[in-house]
FIKOLZA-1660 file (N, C-alpha, C; in steps of 0.1 Angstrom, whole numbers, plus 5000, padded with zeros to 4 digits):
% residues 93
   i   px   py   pz ch aa at
   1 3400 4835 9763  A  M  N
   1 3387 4838 9769  A  M CA
   1 3379 4825 9770  A  M  C
   2 3372 4823 9781  A  N  N
   2 3364 4811 9783  A  N CA
   2 3349 4814 9779  A  N  C
   3 3345 4806 9769  A  R  N
   3 3331 4808 9764  A  R CA
   3 3321 4797 9770  A  R  C
   4 3326 4788 9778  A  K  N
   4 3318 4778 9783  A  K CA
   4 3307 4784 9793  A  K  C
   5 3311 4793 9801  A  G  N
   5 3302 4800 9810  A  G CA
   5 3291 4807 9803  A  G  C
   6 3294 4813 9792  A  Q  N
   6 3284 4821 9784  A  Q CA
   6 3274 4811 9778  A  Q  C
   7 3278 4800 9773  A  A  N
   7 3269 4790 9767  A  A CA
   7 3260 4784 9778  A  A  C
   8 3266 4782 9790  A  L  N
   8 3257 4777 9800  A  L CA
   8 3247 4786 9805  A  L  C
   9 3250 4799 9806  A  V  N
   9 3240 4809 9809  A  V CA
   9 3229 4811 9799  A  V  C
  10 3233 4810 9786  A  E  N
  10 3223 4811 9775  A  E CA
  10 3214 4799 9776  A  E  C
  11 3220 4787 9778  A  F  N
  11 3212 4775 9779  A  F CA
  11 3202 4775 9791  A  F  C
  12 3206 4780 9802  A  V  N
  12 3198 4781 9814  A  V CA
  12 3186 4791 9811  A  V  C
  13 3189 4802 9804  A  L  N
  13 3179 4812 9801  A  L CA
  13 3168 4806 9791  A  L  C
  14 3172 4798 9781  A  I  N
  14 3164 4793 9771  A  I CA
  14 3156 4781 9775  A  I  C
  15 3162 4772 9784  A  L  N
  15 3156 4760 9788  A  L CA
  15 3141 4761 9793  A  L  C
  16 3138 4770 9802  A  P  N
  16 3124 4770 9807  A  P CA
  16 3114 4773 9796  A  P  C
  17 3118 4782 9787  A  I  N
  17 3109 4786 9776  A  I CA
  17 3107 4773 9767  A  I  C
  18 3118 4766 9764  A  F  N
  18 3117 4754 9756  A  F CA
  18 3108 4744 9762  A  F  C
  19 3110 4742 9775  A  I  N
  19 3102 4732 9782  A  I CA
  19 3087 4736 9782  A  I  C
  20 3084 4748 9784  A  L  N
  20 3070 4753 9784  A  L CA
  20 3064 4751 9770  A  L  C
  21 3071 4754 9759  A  I  N
  21 3066 4752 9746  A  I CA
  21 3064 4737 9743  A  I  C
  22 3073 4728 9748  A  L  N
  22 3072 4714 9746  A  L CA
  22 3059 4709 9754  A  L  C
  23 3057 4713 9766  A  F  N
  23 3045 4709 9774  A  F CA
  23 3033 4714 9767  A  F  C
  24 3033 4726 9762  A  A  N
  24 3021 4732 9755  A  A CA
  24 3018 4723 9743  A  A  C
  25 3028 4719 9735  A  I  N
  25 3025 4711 9724  A  I CA
  25 3018 4697 9728  A  I  C
  26 3023 4691 9738  A  V  N
  26 3018 4679 9743  A  V CA
  26 3003 4681 9748  A  V  C
  27 3001 4692 9755  A  D  N
  27 2987 4695 9760  A  D CA
  27 2977 4697 9749  A  D  C
  28 2982 4705 9739  A  I  N
  28 2973 4708 9727  A  I CA
  28 2970 4695 9720  A  I  C
  29 2979 4686 9719  A  G  N
  29 2977 4672 9713  A  G CA
  29 2967 4665 9721  A  G  C
  30 2968 4665 9735  A  M  N
  30 2958 4658 9743  A  M CA
  30 2944 4664 9742  A  M  C
  31 2943 4677 9741  A  I  N
  31 2930 4684 9739  A  I CA
  31 2924 4680 9726  A  I  C
  32 2932 4680 9715  A  L  N
  32 2926 4677 9702  A  L CA
  32 2922 4662 9702  A  L  C
  33 2929 4653 9708  A  N  N
  33 2926 4639 9709  A  N CA
  33 2913 4637 9717  A  N  C
  34 2911 4644 9728  A  K  N
  34 2899 4643 9736  A  K CA
  34 2887 4649 9728  A  K  C
  35 2889 4660 9721  A  K  N
  35 2878 4665 9713  A  K CA
  35 2874 4655 9702  A  K  C
  36 2883 4649 9696  A  N  N
  36 2880 4639 9686  A  N CA
  36 2872 4627 9692  A  N  C
  37 2876 4622 9704  A  E  N
  37 2869 4612 9711  A  E CA
  37 2855 4616 9714  A  E  C
  38 2853 4628 9719  A  L  N
  38 2840 4632 9723  A  L CA
  38 2831 4634 9711  A  L  C
  39 2836 4638 9699  A  E  N
  39 2828 4639 9687  A  E CA
  39 2824 4625 9683  A  E  C
  40 2833 4615 9684  A  N  N
  40 2829 4601 9680  A  N CA
  40 2819 4596 9690  A  N  C
  41 2820 4599 9703  A  I  N
  41 2811 4594 9713  A  I CA
  41 2797 4601 9711  A  I  C
  42 2797 4613 9707  A  S  N
  42 2784 4620 9704  A  S CA
  42 2777 4614 9693  A  S  C
  43 2784 4609 9683  A  V  N
  43 2777 4602 9672  A  V CA
  43 2771 4589 9677  A  V  C
  44 2779 4582 9685  A  D  N
  44 2774 4569 9691  A  D CA
  44 2761 4572 9700  A  D  C
  45 2762 4582 9708  A  I  N
  45 2750 4585 9716  A  I CA
  45 2738 4589 9708  A  I  C
  46 2740 4597 9698  A  S  N
  46 2729 4601 9689  A  S CA
  46 2723 4589 9682  A  S  C
  47 2731 4579 9678  A  N  N
  47 2726 4567 9672  A  N CA
  47 2718 4559 9683  A  N  C
  48 2723 4558 9695  A  M  N
  48 2716 4551 9706  A  M CA
  48 2703 4557 9709  A  M  C
  49 2702 4571 9709  A  I  N
  49 2689 4577 9711  A  I CA
  49 2680 4575 9700  A  I  C
  50 2685 4575 9688  A  R  N
  50 2677 4573 9676  A  R CA
  50 2671 4559 9677  A  R  C
  51 2678 4549 9683  A  N  N
  51 2673 4536 9684  A  N CA
  51 2665 4534 9697  A  N  C
  52 2661 4545 9703  A  D  N
  52 2652 4545 9715  A  D CA
  52 2659 4538 9727  A  D  C
  53 2672 4540 9729  A  D  N
  53 2678 4536 9741  A  D CA
  53 2676 4546 9752  A  D  C
  54 2675 4541 9764  A  D  N
  54 2673 4550 9776  A  D CA
  54 2686 4558 9779  A  D  C
  55 2684 4570 9785  A  I  N
  55 2695 4578 9789  A  I CA
  55 2703 4571 9800  A  I  C
  56 2697 4564 9809  A  L  N
  56 2704 4557 9819  A  L CA
  56 2713 4546 9814  A  L  C
  57 2709 4539 9803  A  E  N
  57 2717 4529 9797  A  E CA
  57 2729 4536 9790  A  E  C
  58 2727 4547 9785  A  I  N
  58 2739 4555 9778  A  I CA
  58 2749 4559 9789  A  I  C
  59 2743 4564 9800  A  K  N
  59 2752 4568 9811  A  K CA
  59 2760 4556 9817  A  K  C
  60 2754 4544 9817  A  E  N
  60 2761 4532 9822  A  E CA
  60 2772 4528 9812  A  E  C
  61 2769 4530 9799  A  K  N
  61 2779 4527 9789  A  K CA
  61 2791 4536 9789  A  K  C
  62 2789 4549 9792  A  Y  N
  62 2800 4559 9793  A  Y CA
  62 2800 4565 9807  A  Y  C
  63 2806 4558 9817  A  P  N
  63 2805 4563 9831  A  P CA
  63 2814 4575 9833  A  P  C
  64 2825 4577 9825  A  K  N
  64 2834 4588 9828  A  K CA
  64 2829 4601 9823  A  K  C
  65 2819 4601 9814  A  L  N
  65 2814 4613 9808  A  L CA
  65 2803 4620 9817  A  L  C
  66 2802 4633 9816  A  T  N
  66 2791 4640 9822  A  T CA
  66 2781 4642 9811  A  T  C
  67 2770 4636 9812  A  I  N
  67 2759 4637 9801  A  I CA
  67 2747 4645 9807  A  I  C
  68 2744 4656 9801  A  A  N
  68 2733 4664 9805  A  A CA
  68 2723 4664 9794  A  A  C
  69 2710 4662 9797  A  T  N
  69 2700 4662 9786  A  T CA
  69 2689 4673 9789  A  T  C
  70 2683 4678 9779  A  R  N
  70 2672 4687 9780  A  R CA
  70 2663 4683 9769  A  R  C
  71 2651 4679 9773  A  E  N
  71 2641 4674 9763  A  E CA
  71 2631 4685 9759  A  E  C
  72 2628 4686 9747  A  D  N
  72 2618 4695 9742  A  D CA
  72 2607 4686 9736  A  D  C
  73 2597 4692 9730  A  N  N
  73 2587 4684 9724  A  N CA
  73 2592 4676 9712  A  N  C
  74 2601 4682 9704  A  E  N
  74 2606 4675 9692  A  E CA
  74 2620 4671 9693  A  E  C
  75 2628 4678 9701  A  Y  N
  75 2643 4676 9702  A  Y CA
  75 2648 4672 9715  A  Y  C
  76 2659 4665 9715  A  I  N
  76 2666 4662 9728  A  I CA
  76 2680 4668 9726  A  I  C
  77 2683 4678 9735  A  D  N
  77 2697 4683 9735  A  D CA
  77 2705 4675 9745  A  D  C
  78 2717 4671 9740  A  I  N
  78 2726 4663 9748  A  I CA
  78 2740 4671 9749  A  I  C
  79 2745 4673 9761  A  E  N
  79 2758 4679 9762  A  E CA
  79 2767 4669 9769  A  E  C
  80 2778 4666 9763  A  I  N
  80 2788 4657 9770  A  I CA
  80 2801 4664 9772  A  I  C
  81 2807 4661 9783  A  S  N
  81 2820 4667 9786  A  S CA
  81 2828 4658 9795  A  S  C
  82 2841 4660 9794  A  E  N
  82 2851 4653 9802  A  E CA
  82 2862 4662 9806  A  E  C
  83 2867 4660 9818  A  K  N
  83 2878 4669 9823  A  K CA
  83 2891 4663 9817  A  K  C
  84 2900 4672 9813  A  I  N
  84 2914 4669 9809  A  I CA
  84 2924 4675 9819  A  I  C
  85 2933 4667 9823  A  N  N
  85 2944 4672 9832  A  N CA
  85 2955 4678 9823  A  N  C
  86 2957 4691 9825  A  I  N
  86 2967 4698 9817  A  I CA
  86 2980 4699 9825  A  I  C
  87 2991 4696 9819  A  I  N
  87 3004 4696 9826  A  I CA
  87 3011 4709 9824  A  I  C
  88 3008 4718 9815  A  T  N
  88 3014 4731 9813  A  T CA
  88 3009 4741 9823  A  T  C
  89 3018 4747 9830  A  P  N
  89 3014 4758 9840  A  P CA
  89 3008 4770 9832  A  P  C
  90 2997 4775 9836  A  G  N
  90 2991 4786 9830  A  G CA
  90 2982 4783 9818  A  G  C
  91 2982 4771 9813  A  L  N
  91 2974 4768 9801  A  L CA
  91 2960 4763 9806  A  L  C
  92 2958 4760 9818  A  N  N
  92 2945 4755 9823  A  N CA
  92 2935 4765 9825  A  N  C
  93 2937 4777 9821  A  R  N
  93 2927 4788 9822  A  R CA
  93 2918 4787 9810  A  R  C
% end
């Protein structure tokens, strides 16, 4: 009895699932890395605002980021975001 064909069929059935899991692991790592970078940048931006730097100077220093501000009488709300290119199909939702 020839078992090589059976092993090949099992491999072909499992390979897409394995590749999907592998890409998902890479994407989650990229997402966590970008989250960490944005947290560090938010600390830098809050220190720059505390030192009375202008928002335009901050936007020039970080041109890739989307920086949105909302000023109140006492507080300044800053929202920063950056797009991540996801390689796993279906994970970009």
